[in-house]
N, C-alpha and C positions, 0 to 999 in steps of 0.2 A: 497640159501645163506642165513644165518641168520644176523640179525643188528650187527654191531659193537659197544662195549662199548665206553664211553667216553674215550679219549686216554688222559695220561699224569697224573699229580698228583692233589691232591685235598687238599685243606684247609678247616679248620674250622672256622665258624663266629657266634658270638652270635649275638641275634638282627637283625635276618636275615628278608630280604625284604616282606616275606610272613608268616614266622613262627617265632617261638621262636630261631630257630637254622638254619643255613642252611649251605650247602656244596659249595664250590667256584672251579672253575678250573683254569688250567695256565691262561687264557685270562680274569677270573675276572666273567664269566657268573656264576649266581648260580642255585643249586640245591635244591630244597625243599624236606626235608625227614623227615615224620613224624613217629617218633616210639612210637606206642599207648601200653599201657598193660590195658588190659579189656577195652579198650576205653578211658581210663584216660591219659594225660600228665603228667608224672612224671620230672620235670626239672631236676634234678639232675643226674636222671638215663638216661636220653634221652642225657644231655650234654656227659655223660659217654660212651654211646653207639656209639654215633656221634663221638666223639674222636677217638674211637677204630675202626670203620669202615674207618675213613681217614687214619689211622696208618697203617691198614691190606692193604687198596687201593695201598697206596705208596710204602709199602713194596713188593709189586707186581706187581709195574709198569716194563712194558716189559716183563712180563710172559704170554703165552699164555692162554686164559680161560680154554680150554680145558686141560692143562697140570693142571690147579689148580684143576678143577673137578676130573681127575684121582687121584691126589694124597689125595681129600677128601675123596676118598672111603674106 
């Protein structure tokens, strides 16, 4: 059996605890996600990408990962 993803919705926060941006779950636990382009951090693009990831994550809340994977093919 594979590991389960973090359940629930995420939010986006600037000035994360360990990075310029972080994601927060429903309980306030934070997850650091660094999105680098050619090894560089571009703050404006990183923020836009993080916001999009949060929006997609929340829009798919409750949908099994396997269903999402099948639809992405």
